[in-house]
N, CA, C and O atoms as a Tripos MOL2 file, in Angstrom:
@<TRIPOS>MOLECULE
protein
  236   235    59     0     0
PROTEIN
NO_CHARGES

@<TRIPOS>ATOM
      1 N         -79.6060 -112.4560   11.1600 N.3       1 UNK1
      2 CA        -79.6040 -112.8790   12.5240 C.3       1 UNK1
      3 C         -79.3410 -114.3830   12.5120 C.2       1 UNK1
      4 O         -79.8740 -115.1200   11.6820 O.2       1 UNK1
      5 N         -78.5090 -114.8160   13.4490 N.am      2 UNK2
      6 CA        -78.2130 -116.2430   13.5750 C.3       2 UNK2
      7 C         -78.2240 -116.6120   15.0530 C.2       2 UNK2
      8 O         -77.8970 -115.7960   15.9150 O.2       2 UNK2
      9 N         -78.6010 -117.8400   15.3260 N.am      3 UNK3
     10 CA        -78.6740 -118.3460   16.6880 C.3       3 UNK3
     11 C         -77.6760 -119.4890   16.8400 C.2       3 UNK3
     12 O         -77.6170 -120.3870   16.0000 O.2       3 UNK3
     13 N         -76.8880 -119.4500   17.9200 N.am      4 UNK4
     14 CA        -75.9350 -120.5080   18.2140 C.3       4 UNK4
     15 C         -76.2150 -121.0240   19.6200 C.2       4 UNK4
     16 O         -76.0960 -120.2820   20.5940 O.2       4 UNK4
     17 N         -76.5880 -122.2950   19.7220 N.am      5 UNK5
     18 CA        -76.8490 -122.8720   21.0350 C.3       5 UNK5
     19 C         -75.5190 -123.1390   21.7250 C.2       5 UNK5
     20 O         -74.6650 -123.8480   21.1930 O.2       5 UNK5
     21 N         -75.3470 -122.5630   22.9200 N.am      6 UNK6
     22 CA        -74.1110 -122.7410   23.6810 C.3       6 UNK6
     23 C         -74.2160 -123.9220   24.6350 C.2       6 UNK6
     24 O         -73.2450 -124.6520   24.8390 O.2       6 UNK6
     25 N         -75.3890 -124.1070   25.2150 N.am      7 UNK7
     26 CA        -75.6840 -125.2710   26.0490 C.3       7 UNK7
     27 C         -77.1990 -125.4160   26.0970 C.2       7 UNK7
     28 O         -77.9020 -124.7290   25.3560 O.2       7 UNK7
     29 N         -77.7130 -126.2880   26.9460 N.am      8 UNK8
     30 CA        -79.1550 -126.5440   26.9500 C.3       8 UNK8
     31 C         -79.9760 -125.3530   27.4270 C.2       8 UNK8
     32 O         -81.1850 -125.3140   27.2010 O.2       8 UNK8
     33 N         -79.3380 -124.3730   28.0880 N.am      9 UNK9
     34 CA        -80.0670 -123.2240   28.6150 C.3       9 UNK9
     35 C         -79.6440 -121.8920   28.0130 C.2       9 UNK9
     36 O         -80.2110 -120.8550   28.3570 O.2       9 UNK9
     37 N         -78.6590 -121.9020   27.1240 N.am     10 UNK10
     38 CA        -78.1070 -120.6400   26.6300 C.3      10 UNK10
     39 C         -77.9450 -120.6670   25.1220 C.2      10 UNK10
     40 O         -77.4150 -121.6210   24.5540 O.2      10 UNK10
     41 N         -78.4100 -119.6060   24.4860 N.am     11 UNK11
     42 CA        -78.2560 -119.4410   23.0430 C.3      11 UNK11
     43 C         -77.6870 -118.0570   22.7730 C.2      11 UNK11
     44 O         -78.1370 -117.0730   23.3600 O.2      11 UNK11
     45 N         -76.7160 -117.9790   21.9020 N.am     12 UNK12
     46 CA        -76.1500 -116.6900   21.5000 C.3      12 UNK12
     47 C         -76.8560 -116.2500   20.2260 C.2      12 UNK12
     48 O         -77.0660 -117.0440   19.3090 O.2      12 UNK12
     49 N         -77.2170 -114.9760   20.1860 N.am     13 UNK13
     50 CA        -77.8520 -114.3940   19.0070 C.3      13 UNK13
     51 C         -76.8450 -113.4620   18.3520 C.2      13 UNK13
     52 O         -76.3320 -112.5380   18.9830 O.2      13 UNK13
     53 N         -76.5720 -113.7150   17.0910 N.am     14 UNK14
     54 CA        -75.6580 -112.8840   16.3140 C.3      14 UNK14
     55 C         -76.4900 -112.0110   15.3800 C.2      14 UNK14
     56 O         -77.3800 -112.4970   14.6830 O.2      14 UNK14
     57 N         -76.1890 -110.7220   15.3780 N.am     15 UNK15
     58 CA        -76.9130 -109.7990   14.5080 C.3      15 UNK15
     59 C         -75.9100 -109.0140   13.6760 C.2      15 UNK15
     60 O         -74.9210 -108.4900   14.1900 O.2      15 UNK15
     61 N         -76.1860 -108.9480   12.3980 N.am     16 UNK16
     62 CA        -75.3770 -108.1100   11.5100 C.3      16 UNK16
     63 C         -76.3450 -107.1670   10.8220 C.2      16 UNK16
     64 O         -77.2630 -107.5870   10.1180 O.2      16 UNK16
     65 N         -76.1210 -105.9110   11.0400 N.am     17 UNK17
     66 CA        -76.9990 -104.8920   10.4800 C.3      17 UNK17
     67 C         -76.1790 -103.9880    9.5800 C.2      17 UNK17
     68 O         -75.1460 -103.4570    9.9890 O.2      17 UNK17
     69 N         -76.6410 -103.8200    8.3680 N.am     18 UNK18
     70 CA        -76.0000 -102.9030    7.4390 C.3      18 UNK18
     71 C         -77.0400 -101.9020    6.9820 C.2      18 UNK18
     72 O         -78.1400 -102.2650    6.5660 O.2      18 UNK18
     73 N         -76.6740 -100.6490    7.0670 N.am     19 UNK19
     74 CA        -77.5670  -99.6100    6.5710 C.3      19 UNK19
     75 C         -76.7270  -98.4060    6.1820 C.2      19 UNK19
     76 O         -75.6050  -98.2370    6.6590 O.2      19 UNK19
     77 N         -77.2760  -97.5820    5.3220 N.am     20 UNK20
     78 CA        -76.5920  -96.3720    4.8730 C.3      20 UNK20
     79 C         -77.4370  -95.1750    5.2740 C.2      20 UNK20
     80 O         -78.5490  -95.0050    4.7760 O.2      20 UNK20
     81 N         -76.9180  -94.3460    6.1690 N.am     21 UNK21
     82 CA        -77.6570  -93.1380    6.5400 C.3      21 UNK21
     83 C         -77.9320  -92.2920    5.2980 C.2      21 UNK21
     84 O         -77.0450  -92.0820    4.4700 O.2      21 UNK21
     85 N         -79.1540  -91.8160    5.1810 N.am     22 UNK22
     86 CA        -79.5520  -91.1130    3.9660 C.3      22 UNK22
     87 C         -79.5050  -89.6010    4.0790 C.2      22 UNK22
     88 O         -79.4640  -88.9030    3.0660 O.2      22 UNK22
     89 N         -79.5100  -89.0820    5.3150 N.am     23 UNK23
     90 CA        -79.4990  -87.6310    5.4340 C.3      23 UNK23
     91 C         -78.5910  -87.2240    6.5960 C.2      23 UNK23
     92 O         -78.0290  -88.0760    7.2840 O.2      23 UNK23
     93 N         -78.4570  -85.9370    6.8030 N.am     24 UNK24
     94 CA        -77.5460  -85.4210    7.8230 C.3      24 UNK24
     95 C         -77.9270  -85.9150    9.2230 C.2      24 UNK24
     96 O         -77.0520  -86.2860   10.0060 O.2      24 UNK24
     97 N         -79.1990  -85.9230    9.5360 N.am     25 UNK25
     98 CA        -79.6480  -86.3650   10.8620 C.3      25 UNK25
     99 C         -79.2780  -87.8300   11.0910 C.2      25 UNK25
    100 O         -78.7870  -88.1790   12.1640 O.2      25 UNK25
    101 N         -79.5030  -88.6830   10.1070 N.am     26 UNK26
    102 CA        -79.1620  -90.1020   10.2330 C.3      26 UNK26
    103 C         -77.6540  -90.3020   10.3390 C.2      26 UNK26
    104 O         -77.1970  -91.1600   11.0940 O.2      26 UNK26
    105 N         -76.8780  -89.5220    9.5920 N.am     27 UNK27
    106 CA        -75.4140  -89.6340    9.6770 C.3      27 UNK27
    107 C         -74.9150  -89.2170   11.0520 C.2      27 UNK27
    108 O         -74.0120  -89.8510   11.5990 O.2      27 UNK27
    109 N         -75.4840  -88.1690   11.6150 N.am     28 UNK28
    110 CA        -75.0940  -87.7220   12.9570 C.3      28 UNK28
    111 C         -75.4820  -88.7750   13.9890 C.2      28 UNK28
    112 O         -74.7050  -89.0640   14.9000 O.2      28 UNK28
    113 N         -76.6760  -89.3510   13.8560 N.am     29 UNK29
    114 CA        -77.1790  -90.3830   14.7630 C.3      29 UNK29
    115 C         -76.2360  -91.5800   14.7600 C.2      29 UNK29
    116 O         -75.9000  -92.1210   15.8130 O.2      29 UNK29
    117 N         -75.8130  -91.9860   13.5660 N.am     30 UNK30
    118 CA        -74.9080  -93.1260   13.4240 C.3      30 UNK30
    119 C         -73.5170  -92.7890   13.9580 C.2      30 UNK30
    120 O         -72.8930  -93.6170   14.6220 O.2      30 UNK30
    121 N         -73.0290  -91.5850   13.6750 N.am     31 UNK31
    122 CA        -71.7000  -91.1940   14.1300 C.3      31 UNK31
    123 C         -71.6020  -91.1940   15.6510 C.2      31 UNK31
    124 O         -70.5360  -91.4650   16.2040 O.2      31 UNK31
    125 N         -72.6960  -90.8950   16.3220 N.am     32 UNK32
    126 CA        -72.7240  -90.8790   17.7860 C.3      32 UNK32
    127 C         -72.9840  -92.2650   18.3810 C.2      32 UNK32
    128 O         -72.9720  -92.4310   19.6010 O.2      32 UNK32
    129 N         -73.2200  -93.2640   17.5170 N.am     33 UNK33
    130 CA        -73.4080  -94.6300   17.9890 C.3      33 UNK33
    131 C         -74.8200  -94.9680   18.4200 C.2      33 UNK33
    132 O         -75.0600  -96.0290   18.9970 O.2      33 UNK33
    133 N         -75.7620  -94.0680   18.1440 N.am     34 UNK34
    134 CA        -77.1370  -94.3260   18.5680 C.3      34 UNK34
    135 C         -77.7610  -95.5120   17.8360 C.2      34 UNK34
    136 O         -78.6390  -96.1830   18.3770 O.2      34 UNK34
    137 N         -77.3130  -95.7700   16.6160 N.am     35 UNK35
    138 CA        -77.8430  -96.9250   15.8930 C.3      35 UNK35
    139 C         -77.4800  -98.2150   16.6140 C.2      35 UNK35
    140 O         -78.3230  -99.1000   16.7640 O.2      35 UNK35
    141 N         -76.2270  -98.3320   17.0640 N.am     36 UNK36
    142 CA        -75.8110  -99.5220   17.8110 C.3      36 UNK36
    143 C         -76.5560  -99.6400   19.1370 C.2      36 UNK36
    144 O         -76.9570 -100.7330   19.5390 O.2      36 UNK36
    145 N         -76.7370  -98.5120   19.8110 N.am     37 UNK37
    146 CA        -77.4560  -98.5390   21.0880 C.3      37 UNK37
    147 C         -78.9020  -98.9930   20.8890 C.2      37 UNK37
    148 O         -79.4400  -99.7290   21.7160 O.2      37 UNK37
    149 N         -79.5300  -98.5580   19.7980 N.am     38 UNK38
    150 CA        -80.9140  -98.9540   19.5340 C.3      38 UNK38
    151 C         -81.0080 -100.4510   19.2690 C.2      38 UNK38
    152 O         -81.9210 -101.1140   19.7600 O.2      38 UNK38
    153 N         -80.0640 -100.9880   18.4900 N.am     39 UNK39
    154 CA        -80.0660 -102.4250   18.2090 C.3      39 UNK39
    155 C         -79.8840 -103.2120   19.5060 C.2      39 UNK39
    156 O         -80.5900 -104.1940   19.7330 O.2      39 UNK39
    157 N         -78.9540 -102.7940   20.3510 N.am     40 UNK40
    158 CA        -78.7260 -103.4870   21.6270 C.3      40 UNK40
    159 C         -79.9720 -103.4480   22.5130 C.2      40 UNK40
    160 O         -80.3390 -104.4540   23.1200 O.2      40 UNK40
    161 N         -80.6160 -102.2940   22.5840 N.am     41 UNK41
    162 CA        -81.8340 -102.1660   23.3980 C.3      41 UNK41
    163 C         -82.9340 -103.0760   22.8480 C.2      41 UNK41
    164 O         -83.6390 -103.7320   23.6150 O.2      41 UNK41
    165 N         -83.0790 -103.1140   21.5350 N.am     42 UNK42
    166 CA        -84.0880 -103.9830   20.9220 C.3      42 UNK42
    167 C         -83.7870 -105.4530   21.2110 C.2      42 UNK42
    168 O         -84.7040 -106.2300   21.4790 O.2      42 UNK42
    169 N         -82.5190 -105.8360   21.1590 N.am     43 UNK43
    170 CA        -82.1540 -107.2250   21.4400 C.3      43 UNK43
    171 C         -82.3970 -107.5870   22.9050 C.2      43 UNK43
    172 O         -82.7960 -108.7130   23.2000 O.2      43 UNK43
    173 N         -82.1650 -106.6620   23.8150 N.am     44 UNK44
    174 CA        -82.4650 -106.9340   25.2290 C.3      44 UNK44
    175 C         -83.9620 -107.1230   25.4530 C.2      44 UNK44
    176 O         -84.3710 -107.9760   26.2410 O.2      44 UNK44
    177 N         -84.7880 -106.3220   24.7550 N.am     45 UNK45
    178 CA        -86.2500 -106.5130   24.8490 C.3      45 UNK45
    179 C         -86.6470 -107.8570   24.2430 C.2      45 UNK45
    180 O         -87.5210 -108.5420   24.7760 O.2      45 UNK45
    181 N         -86.0160 -108.2380   23.1400 N.am     46 UNK46
    182 CA        -86.2770 -109.5310   22.5120 C.3      46 UNK46
    183 C         -85.9230 -110.6630   23.4760 C.2      46 UNK46
    184 O         -86.6870 -111.6160   23.6290 O.2      46 UNK46
    185 N         -84.7580 -110.5530   24.1290 N.am     47 UNK47
    186 CA        -84.3200 -111.5510   25.1100 C.3      47 UNK47
    187 C         -85.3390 -111.6810   26.2350 C.2      47 UNK47
    188 O         -85.7140 -112.7910   26.6140 O.2      47 UNK47
    189 N         -85.7820 -110.5510   26.7640 N.am     48 UNK48
    190 CA        -86.7680 -110.5770   27.8480 C.3      48 UNK48
    191 C         -88.0620 -111.2520   27.3930 C.2      48 UNK48
    192 O         -88.6470 -112.0480   28.1270 O.2      48 UNK48
    193 N         -88.4990 -110.9280   26.1840 N.am     49 UNK49
    194 CA        -89.7220 -111.5210   25.6690 C.3      49 UNK49
    195 C         -89.5820 -113.0340   25.5020 C.2      49 UNK49
    196 O         -90.4820 -113.7850   25.8780 O.2      49 UNK49
    197 N         -88.4630 -113.4820   24.9440 N.am     50 UNK50
    198 CA        -88.2470 -114.9110   24.7410 C.3      50 UNK50
    199 C         -88.1850 -115.6460   26.0770 C.2      50 UNK50
    200 O         -88.7390 -116.7350   26.2200 O.2      50 UNK50
    201 N         -87.5050 -115.0410   27.0580 N.am     51 UNK51
    202 CA        -87.3150 -115.7220   28.3560 C.3      51 UNK51
    203 C         -88.5550 -115.6910   29.2300 C.2      51 UNK51
    204 O         -88.7810 -116.6190   30.0070 O.2      51 UNK51
    205 N         -89.3640 -114.6440   29.1210 N.am     52 UNK52
    206 CA        -90.5040 -114.5070   30.0440 C.3      52 UNK52
    207 C         -91.8600 -114.5370   29.3570 C.2      52 UNK52
    208 O         -92.8830 -114.7480   30.0070 O.2      52 UNK52
    209 N         -91.8720 -114.3290   28.0480 N.am     53 UNK53
    210 CA        -93.1490 -114.2550   27.3340 C.3      53 UNK53
    211 C         -93.7970 -112.9020   27.4720 C.2      53 UNK53
    212 O         -94.9180 -112.7030   27.0030 O.2      53 UNK53
    213 N         -93.1080 -111.9540   28.1130 N.am     54 UNK54
    214 CA        -93.6600 -110.6120   28.3020 C.3      54 UNK54
    215 C         -92.6650 -109.5930   27.7850 C.2      54 UNK54
    216 O         -91.4520 -109.7740   27.8900 O.2      54 UNK54
    217 N         -93.1940 -108.5250   27.2280 N.am     55 UNK55
    218 CA        -92.3210 -107.4340   26.8100 C.3      55 UNK55
    219 C         -92.1490 -106.4690   27.9640 C.2      55 UNK55
    220 O         -92.9220 -106.5020   28.9210 O.2      55 UNK55
    221 N         -91.1590 -105.6220   27.8890 N.am     56 UNK56
    222 CA        -90.9050 -104.6340   28.9400 C.3      56 UNK56
    223 C         -92.0370 -103.6590   29.1150 C.2      56 UNK56
    224 O         -92.1350 -103.0170   30.1610 O.2      56 UNK56
    225 N         -92.9070 -103.5250   28.1130 N.am     57 UNK57
    226 CA        -94.0150 -102.5850   28.2140 C.3      57 UNK57
    227 C         -95.2750 -103.2190   28.8060 C.2      57 UNK57
    228 O         -96.2540 -102.5200   29.0660 O.2      57 UNK57
    229 N         -95.2580 -104.5410   29.0220 N.am     58 UNK58
    230 CA        -96.4150 -105.1970   29.6370 C.3      58 UNK58
    231 C         -96.5530 -104.7420   31.0940 C.2      58 UNK58
    232 O         -95.5730 -104.6950   31.8370 O.2      58 UNK58
    233 N         -97.7530 -104.4160   31.4750 N.am     59 UNK59
    234 CA        -97.9790 -103.9820   32.8660 C.3      59 UNK59
    235 C         -98.8360 -104.9870   33.6110 C.2      59 UNK59
    236 O         -99.1310 -104.7940   34.7900 O.2      59 UNK59
@<TRIPOS>BOND
     1     1     2 1
     2     2     3 1
     3     3     4 2
     4     3     5 am
     5     5     6 1
     6     6     7 1
     7     7     8 2
     8     7     9 am
     9     9    10 1
    10    10    11 1
    11    11    12 2
    12    11    13 am
    13    13    14 1
    14    14    15 1
    15    15    16 2
    16    15    17 am
    17    17    18 1
    18    18    19 1
    19    19    20 2
    20    19    21 am
    21    21    22 1
    22    22    23 1
    23    23    24 2
    24    23    25 am
    25    25    26 1
    26    26    27 1
    27    27    28 2
    28    27    29 am
    29    29    30 1
    30    30    31 1
    31    31    32 2
    32    31    33 am
    33    33    34 1
    34    34    35 1
    35    35    36 2
    36    35    37 am
    37    37    38 1
    38    38    39 1
    39    39    40 2
    40    39    41 am
    41    41    42 1
    42    42    43 1
    43    43    44 2
    44    43    45 am
    45    45    46 1
    46    46    47 1
    47    47    48 2
    48    47    49 am
    49    49    50 1
    50    50    51 1
    51    51    52 2
    52    51    53 am
    53    53    54 1
    54    54    55 1
    55    55    56 2
    56    55    57 am
    57    57    58 1
    58    58    59 1
    59    59    60 2
    60    59    61 am
    61    61    62 1
    62    62    63 1
    63    63    64 2
    64    63    65 am
    65    65    66 1
    66    66    67 1
    67    67    68 2
    68    67    69 am
    69    69    70 1
    70    70    71 1
    71    71    72 2
    72    71    73 am
    73    73    74 1
    74    74    75 1
    75    75    76 2
    76    75    77 am
    77    77    78 1
    78    78    79 1
    79    79    80 2
    80    79    81 am
    81    81    82 1
    82    82    83 1
    83    83    84 2
    84    83    85 am
    85    85    86 1
    86    86    87 1
    87    87    88 2
    88    87    89 am
    89    89    90 1
    90    90    91 1
    91    91    92 2
    92    91    93 am
    93    93    94 1
    94    94    95 1
    95    95    96 2
    96    95    97 am
    97    97    98 1
    98    98    99 1
    99    99   100 2
   100    99   101 am
   101   101   102 1
   102   102   103 1
   103   103   104 2
   104   103   105 am
   105   105   106 1
   106   106   107 1
   107   107   108 2
   108   107   109 am
   109   109   110 1
   110   110   111 1
   111   111   112 2
   112   111   113 am
   113   113   114 1
   114   114   115 1
   115   115   116 2
   116   115   117 am
   117   117   118 1
   118   118   119 1
   119   119   120 2
   120   119   121 am
   121   121   122 1
   122   122   123 1
   123   123   124 2
   124   123   125 am
   125   125   126 1
   126   126   127 1
   127   127   128 2
   128   127   129 am
   129   129   130 1
   130   130   131 1
   131   131   132 2
   132   131   133 am
   133   133   134 1
   134   134   135 1
   135   135   136 2
   136   135   137 am
   137   137   138 1
   138   138   139 1
   139   139   140 2
   140   139   141 am
   141   141   142 1
   142   142   143 1
   143   143   144 2
   144   143   145 am
   145   145   146 1
   146   146   147 1
   147   147   148 2
   148   147   149 am
   149   149   150 1
   150   150   151 1
   151   151   152 2
   152   151   153 am
   153   153   154 1
   154   154   155 1
   155   155   156 2
   156   155   157 am
   157   157   158 1
   158   158   159 1
   159   159   160 2
   160   159   161 am
   161   161   162 1
   162   162   163 1
   163   163   164 2
   164   163   165 am
   165   165   166 1
   166   166   167 1
   167   167   168 2
   168   167   169 am
   169   169   170 1
   170   170   171 1
   171   171   172 2
   172   171   173 am
   173   173   174 1
   174   174   175 1
   175   175   176 2
   176   175   177 am
   177   177   178 1
   178   178   179 1
   179   179   180 2
   180   179   181 am
   181   181   182 1
   182   182   183 1
   183   183   184 2
   184   183   185 am
   185   185   186 1
   186   186   187 1
   187   187   188 2
   188   187   189 am
   189   189   190 1
   190   190   191 1
   191   191   192 2
   192   191   193 am
   193   193   194 1
   194   194   195 1
   195   195   196 2
   196   195   197 am
   197   197   198 1
   198   198   199 1
   199   199   200 2
   200   199   201 am
   201   201   202 1
   202   202   203 1
   203   203   204 2
   204   203   205 am
   205   205   206 1
   206   206   207 1
   207   207   208 2
   208   207   209 am
   209   209   210 1
   210   210   211 1
   211   211   212 2
   212   211   213 am
   213   213   214 1
   214   214   215 1
   215   215   216 2
   216   215   217 am
   217   217   218 1
   218   218   219 1
   219   219   220 2
   220   219   221 am
   221   221   222 1
   222   222   223 1
   223   223   224 2
   224   223   225 am
   225   225   226 1
   226   226   227 1
   227   227   228 2
   228   227   229 am
   229   229   230 1
   230   230   231 1
   231   231   232 2
   232   231   233 am
   233   233   234 1
   234   234   235 1
   235   235   236 2
@<TRIPOS>SUBSTRUCTURE
     1 UNK1         2 RESIDUE 1 A UNK
     2 UNK2         6 RESIDUE 1 A UNK
     3 UNK3        10 RESIDUE 1 A UNK
     4 UNK4        14 RESIDUE 1 A UNK
     5 UNK5        18 RESIDUE 1 A UNK
     6 UNK6        22 RESIDUE 1 A UNK
     7 UNK7        26 RESIDUE 1 A UNK
     8 UNK8        30 RESIDUE 1 A UNK
     9 UNK9        34 RESIDUE 1 A UNK
    10 UNK10       38 RESIDUE 1 A UNK
    11 UNK11       42 RESIDUE 1 A UNK
    12 UNK12       46 RESIDUE 1 A UNK
    13 UNK13       50 RESIDUE 1 A UNK
    14 UNK14       54 RESIDUE 1 A UNK
    15 UNK15       58 RESIDUE 1 A UNK
    16 UNK16       62 RESIDUE 1 A UNK
    17 UNK17       66 RESIDUE 1 A UNK
    18 UNK18       70 RESIDUE 1 A UNK
    19 UNK19       74 RESIDUE 1 A UNK
    20 UNK20       78 RESIDUE 1 A UNK
    21 UNK21       82 RESIDUE 1 A UNK
    22 UNK22       86 RESIDUE 1 A UNK
    23 UNK23       90 RESIDUE 1 A UNK
    24 UNK24       94 RESIDUE 1 A UNK
    25 UNK25       98 RESIDUE 1 A UNK
    26 UNK26      102 RESIDUE 1 A UNK
    27 UNK27      106 RESIDUE 1 A UNK
    28 UNK28      110 RESIDUE 1 A UNK
    29 UNK29      114 RESIDUE 1 A UNK
    30 UNK30      118 RESIDUE 1 A UNK
    31 UNK31      122 RESIDUE 1 A UNK
    32 UNK32      126 RESIDUE 1 A UNK
    33 UNK33      130 RESIDUE 1 A UNK
    34 UNK34      134 RESIDUE 1 A UNK
    35 UNK35      138 RESIDUE 1 A UNK
    36 UNK36      142 RESIDUE 1 A UNK
    37 UNK37      146 RESIDUE 1 A UNK
    38 UNK38      150 RESIDUE 1 A UNK
    39 UNK39      154 RESIDUE 1 A UNK
    40 UNK40      158 RESIDUE 1 A UNK
    41 UNK41      162 RESIDUE 1 A UNK
    42 UNK42      166 RESIDUE 1 A UNK
    43 UNK43      170 RESIDUE 1 A UNK
    44 UNK44      174 RESIDUE 1 A UNK
    45 UNK45      178 RESIDUE 1 A UNK
    46 UNK46      182 RESIDUE 1 A UNK
    47 UNK47      186 RESIDUE 1 A UNK
    48 UNK48      190 RESIDUE 1 A UNK
    49 UNK49      194 RESIDUE 1 A UNK
    50 UNK50      198 RESIDUE 1 A UNK
    51 UNK51      202 RESIDUE 1 A UNK
    52 UNK52      206 RESIDUE 1 A UNK
    53 UNK53      210 RESIDUE 1 A UNK
    54 UNK54      214 RESIDUE 1 A UNK
    55 UNK55      218 RESIDUE 1 A UNK
    56 UNK56      222 RESIDUE 1 A UNK
    57 UNK57      226 RESIDUE 1 A UNK
    58 UNK58      230 RESIDUE 1 A UNK
    59 UNK59      234 RESIDUE 1 A UNK
């Protein structure tokens, strides 16, 4: 993961994830793009936490 400051209020987060699916279920999950969707969802929760100090599950 790397952070690049774009201006005083904006930072870009770069993520490179490498993994090798180990079984049929993981290969199917990856082939359908669910691994990428999970990473994106996790990064959006991270963004929310950094910007607000609260996670999406905080009530």
